C-alpha positions as CSV (number, residue, x, y, z in Angstrom):
1,M,110.5,117.5,103.4
2,A,107.6,116.9,106.1
3,N,110.0,117.9,108.7
4,L,111.0,121.2,107.0
5,L,107.0,122.0,106.7
6,E,106.4,121.4,110.1
7,L,109.3,123.9,111.3
8,L,107.9,126.5,108.9
9,N,104.5,126.0,110.3
10,Q,105.9,126.8,113.7
11,I,107.4,130.2,112.6
12,E,105.6,133.5,112.8
13,S,104.0,134.7,109.8
14,S,106.0,136.7,107.4
15,K,104.9,139.8,105.4
16,V,106.6,139.9,102.2
17,I,104.9,142.8,100.6
18,A,103.6,146.3,101.8
19,P,103.8,145.0,105.6
20,N,101.5,148.0,106.7
21,I,98.4,146.5,105.0
22,P,96.9,143.8,107.4
23,Y,95.9,140.6,106.3
24,S,92.0,141.6,106.9
25,E,92.4,143.7,103.7
26,Y,93.7,140.8,101.6
27,V,91.1,139.0,99.3
28,P,91.4,135.8,97.3
29,L,91.7,136.1,93.5
30,D,91.0,133.1,91.2
31,L,92.6,133.3,87.9
32,S,92.2,130.0,87.0
33,V,90.7,128.5,83.8
34,S,87.3,127.5,85.9
35,N,86.6,131.2,86.6
36,Q,84.0,132.4,84.2
37,N,84.6,135.8,85.0
38,I,88.1,135.6,83.3
39,N,86.7,133.7,80.4
40,I,84.1,136.1,79.4
41,S,86.4,139.2,80.0
42,K,88.5,140.5,77.4
43,L,92.0,140.2,79.0
44,D,94.7,140.5,76.7
45,S,97.2,142.9,78.1
46,A,98.9,143.9,81.5
47,E,96.4,146.8,81.5
48,D,93.5,144.7,81.1
49,Y,94.4,142.4,84.1
50,S,95.2,145.6,86.2
51,V,91.7,147.1,85.6
52,F,90.2,143.4,86.2
53,I,92.1,143.0,89.6
54,Q,91.5,146.5,90.8
55,N,87.6,145.9,90.2
56,H,87.9,142.8,92.1
57,L,89.7,144.7,95.1
58,D,87.3,147.5,95.0
59,F,84.2,145.0,94.9
60,N,85.4,143.2,97.9
61,K,86.9,146.2,99.7
62,G,90.5,144.8,99.7
63,K,93.9,146.2,99.1
64,I,95.9,143.1,98.1
65,A,94.8,140.2,96.0
66,F,96.3,136.8,96.6
67,G,96.2,133.2,95.3
68,G,97.2,131.0,92.5
69,Y,99.3,128.1,93.9
70,I,98.7,125.2,92.0
71,E,96.2,127.1,89.7
72,K,95.8,126.1,86.1
73,R,95.8,129.5,84.2
74,N,95.4,130.5,80.5
75,L,97.3,133.9,80.8
76,Y,100.6,132.2,79.7
77,K,99.4,131.3,76.3
78,R,100.8,134.5,75.0
79,S,104.5,133.6,75.8
80,S,106.8,131.2,74.4
81,V,108.5,130.7,77.6
82,F,105.7,128.6,78.7
83,N,104.8,127.2,75.3
84,A,108.1,126.4,73.5
85,E,107.8,123.9,70.6
86,N,108.3,120.5,71.2
87,S,107.5,120.7,74.9
88,D,104.5,120.3,77.2
89,E,102.6,123.4,77.9
90,R,103.6,124.9,81.3
91,N,100.4,126.3,82.8
92,I,100.2,125.5,86.5
93,H,101.3,128.0,88.7
94,I,103.5,126.9,91.5
95,G,103.9,130.2,93.4
96,L,101.7,132.6,95.3
97,D,101.0,135.7,93.9
98,L,100.3,139.0,95.7
99,W,98.5,141.7,93.3
100,I,98.5,145.3,94.3
101,N,98.4,148.2,91.8
102,N,99.9,150.7,94.1
103,S,103.8,151.2,94.5
104,A,104.8,148.4,97.0
105,S,107.8,147.5,99.0
106,V,108.9,144.1,98.9
107,H,110.5,142.2,102.3
108,A,112.5,139.1,103.1
109,A,110.3,136.4,104.3
110,L,113.2,135.1,106.6
111,N,116.7,135.7,107.7
112,G,119.2,134.5,105.0
113,T,121.5,135.4,102.3
114,I,121.3,136.3,98.6
115,H,121.6,133.0,96.6
116,S,121.2,134.9,93.0
117,L,119.5,137.6,91.2
118,Q,118.8,138.4,87.7
119,N,116.6,140.2,85.3
120,N,114.6,137.6,83.4
121,T,113.7,139.9,80.4
122,A,111.4,137.5,78.4
123,L,107.7,138.4,77.6
124,G,105.8,136.5,80.6
125,D,109.0,135.9,82.6
126,Y,109.9,137.3,86.0
127,G,111.5,140.3,85.1
128,P,114.0,141.5,88.0
129,T,114.2,138.5,90.4
130,I,115.9,137.8,93.8
131,I,116.3,134.5,95.4
132,I,117.3,134.1,99.0
133,Q,118.6,131.2,100.6
134,H,117.7,130.2,104.1
135,Q,118.8,127.6,106.7
136,I,116.7,126.3,109.5
137,K,118.6,123.7,111.5
138,D,119.8,121.1,108.8
139,F,117.3,122.3,106.1
140,I,118.4,124.5,103.5
141,F,115.7,126.1,101.2
142,H,115.0,129.3,99.3
143,T,112.3,131.9,98.5
144,L,112.1,133.4,95.2
145,Y,110.7,137.1,94.8
146,G,109.7,137.8,91.1
147,H,108.4,140.7,89.1
148,L,110.5,143.5,90.9
149,S,111.6,146.8,89.9
150,E,115.0,147.3,88.1
151,E,116.1,149.4,90.9
152,S,115.6,146.3,93.1
153,L,118.8,144.8,92.0
154,I,121.3,147.6,92.4
155,D,123.9,147.3,95.1
156,K,122.9,143.8,95.7
157,Q,125.6,140.7,95.5
158,I,125.3,137.3,96.0
159,G,125.9,136.5,99.5
160,N,124.7,139.7,101.1
161,T,122.9,138.9,104.5
162,V,119.1,139.9,104.7
163,C,117.0,139.7,107.8
164,K,113.6,138.9,108.1
165,G,111.3,141.9,107.2
166,E,114.0,143.9,105.7
167,Q,113.0,145.4,102.4
168,I,114.6,143.9,99.5
169,G,113.1,145.7,96.6
170,N,109.9,147.3,95.1
171,L,107.3,146.0,92.8
172,G,108.0,146.4,89.1
173,L,105.4,147.7,86.5
174,P,105.1,146.6,82.9
175,P,106.7,145.8,80.7
176,I,109.8,145.7,82.9
177,N,108.3,143.0,85.2
178,G,107.6,140.5,82.5
179,D,104.7,142.6,81.3
180,Y,102.1,141.7,84.1
181,A,99.7,143.5,86.2
182,P,102.0,144.8,89.2
183,H,102.3,141.7,91.7
184,L,104.8,139.6,93.6
185,H,105.4,136.1,92.8
186,F,106.6,134.7,95.9
187,Q,107.7,130.9,95.8
188,I,109.4,128.5,98.1
189,I,111.9,126.1,96.4
190,I,113.7,123.3,98.2
191,D,116.4,122.3,95.8
192,M,117.3,125.0,93.2
193,E,118.7,122.4,90.7
194,N,121.9,124.3,90.1
195,K,119.6,127.4,88.7
196,F,120.7,130.8,89.6
197,G,118.5,134.1,89.3
198,D,115.6,132.0,87.9
199,Y,113.5,129.0,88.7
200,P,110.2,127.6,86.9
201,G,107.3,129.3,88.5
202,V,104.8,127.6,86.2
203,C,104.9,123.8,85.2
204,S,103.3,121.3,83.1
205,S,100.5,118.7,84.4
206,K,103.2,116.1,83.8
207,M,105.8,117.8,86.3
208,L,103.3,119.0,88.8
209,D,104.1,116.0,91.3
210,F,107.8,117.0,91.2
211,Y,107.3,120.7,91.7
212,S,104.7,120.7,94.2
213,A,107.2,118.6,96.2
214,N,109.9,120.9,95.5
215,C,107.9,124.2,95.8
216,P,105.5,123.7,98.7
217,D,102.6,126.4,99.2
218,P,104.1,129.5,100.2
219,D,101.4,130.4,102.6
220,V,103.3,128.0,105.0
221,L,105.4,131.2,105.7
222,L,102.8,133.9,105.0
223,K,99.9,132.3,106.8
224,I,97.3,134.6,105.2
225,N,94.8,131.8,105.6
C-alpha cells in the first residue's frame, strides 16, 4: 500500500465537488465527540446540522466545510445501520466529508470505470452512491461518492468510462441522501471485499486498524491541506 500512496501523492490534486470553488474558501470542520460546540448544541435533525454548518461557514468566511477522516462522532447514534443489536458500535468515520448547503456538482477524482452504483436507502446510510474503479500501474483501487441525488444514478452502468474531473452527479438533499445535511462523502477503498454499490464509511474502534489501512486518507488525492 505504501507504494500506492506514493503514487497518489505524486498526482495533481483532484476537485470532487464544485470545482469553481478554490481551496482558499474551504474551512475545516470538527464534528467529533470532543467538539464542545457540538455537545452543547441541539443537533437532532438534518436541518439542525445544516444550520450549524452554515453558521460555521459564515463565521469562517468559507463556502465548503471539510473533514472527518478517522473522526469519532455521535451523529450516527440515531441509526440502526451503525448500532445493530449484538454488534460493536460503529462511530469512527473513515471517509472525508465535504459540506455545502448549496446545489453542487460532483466529479470523478481520477480516470476510471464505474465499479457499481446503488441507492442505499436506510436512515443514516449513503443514499445514492457511485463507486469508481481506478488503476495506476499495477495498483487497483476505488473511490466512493456518497449522498448523491437520485438523478445521479440515471443512465449510468457498470463499466462506463469516466475521466478525471468529469461530472458524475450532484449532491442529494435530505431525506434522499440518508437524511443528512447536504454533503459529499468521499472515500478511497483499496479492496472492495466483493461489495457492490456500498462499502462501510464508518467503523468500530475494534476494526479501525483494518479500515484505516484499506481506506487511506482521501486528502492524498484532494490535497486540501
